[in-house]
C-alpha positions in Angstrom: 0.0 0.0 0.0 2.8 2.4 0.8 4.3 1.9 -2.7 1.0 3.1 -4.4 0.9 6.1 -2.1 4.4 7.1 -3.1 3.7 6.9 -6.8 0.5 9.1 -6.3 2.5 11.6 -4.4 5.2 11.7 -7.1 2.5 12.1 -9.8 0.8 14.9 -7.9 4.1 16.8 -7.5 4.9 16.3 -11.2 1.5 17.8 -12.2 1.9 20.6 -9.6 5.4 21.4 -11.1 4.0 21.4 -14.6 1.0 23.6 -13.7 3.4 25.9 -11.8 5.7 26.3 -14.8 2.7 27.0 -17.1 1.4 29.6 -14.6 4.8 31.3 -14.2 5.1 31.5 -18.0 1.6 33.1 -18.2 2.3 35.6 -15.5 5.7 36.4 -17.0 4.1 37.0 -20.4 1.4 39.1 -18.9 3.9 41.3 -17.1 6.4 41.7 -20.0 3.9 41.8 -22.9 6.3 41.5 -25.8 5.4 43.9 -28.6 5.8 41.2 -31.2 3.1 39.2 -29.5 0.9 42.0 -28.2 0.7 44.6 -31.0 0.1 42.2 -33.9 -3.1 40.6 -35.0 -3.7 36.8 -35.7 -7.1 35.3 -36.2 -9.0 38.2 -34.6 -6.8 38.8 -31.6 -3.1 39.1 -30.7 -0.9 36.1 -30.6 -0.3 36.8 -26.9 -4.0 36.2 -26.2 -3.9 32.9 -28.2 -0.9 31.8 -26.0 -2.9 32.6 -22.9 -6.0 30.6 -24.2 -3.8 27.6 -25.2 -1.9 27.6 -21.9 -5.2 27.9 -19.9 -6.6 24.9 -21.8 -3.4 22.9 -21.1 -3.8 23.7 -17.4 -7.5 22.7 -17.5 -6.7 19.4 -19.2 -4.0 18.4 -16.6 -6.3 19.4 -13.7 -9.1 17.4 -15.1 -7.0 14.4 -16.1 -5.1 14.1 -12.8 -7.3 15.5 -10.0 -10.7 14.3 -11.5 -9.2 10.9 -12.3 -10.2 10.9 -15.9 -7.3 8.5 -16.9 -9.1 5.7 -15.1 -12.4 6.2 -16.8 -13.6 4.4 -19.9 -12.6 5.7 -23.3 -16.1 6.7 -24.4 -16.7 8.7 -21.2 -13.3 10.5 -21.5 -14.2 11.5 -25.1 -17.7 12.6 -24.1 -16.3 14.9 -21.4 -13.3 16.2 -23.5 -15.2 16.8 -26.8 -18.1 18.5 -25.0 -15.7 20.8 -23.2 -13.6 21.5 -26.3 -16.7 22.4 -28.3 -18.1 24.7 -25.6 -14.7 26.4 -25.0 -14.2 27.0 -28.8 -17.7 28.4 -29.1 -17.2 30.7 -26.1 -13.8 31.9 -27.4 -15.3 32.6 -30.9 -18.2 34.5 -29.5 -15.9 36.6 -27.1 -13.6 37.5 -30.0 -16.4 38.5 -32.3 -18.2 40.6 -29.6 -14.9 42.1 -28.4 -13.9 43.2 -31.9 -17.4 44.7 -32.4 -17.2 46.6 -29.2 -13.7 47.8 -30.0 -14.7 49.1 -33.4 -17.9 50.7 -32.0 -16.4 52.4 -28.9 -13.0 53.3 -30.3 -14.1 56.8 -31.4 -15.7 57.4 -28.0 -13.2 56.1 -25.5 -9.6 56.8 -25.1 -7.9 53.4 -24.6 
């Protein structure tokens, strides 16, 4: 029993380390905001925003996979959870980008950014 406990502790620390590194990269990019990533436009928003979206999805995946024990579930259940979440997140991101661009174009003459 002690052996299984050690492997779970090791796995949790590995996931914690990975999530910490991803979070540190996100915070670092948020503080520095490189002009090459921030002032350009790619698919409706800056590449920096796309990096934040992708890194957040990576963190959500590892949290779900590890702490919600998805790796032990049946294949069809994992796919149902993952594909539903992927669809809803893509839909939300698309709507937010469309709405944000509209508001930016509409309010740009009225508000000093």
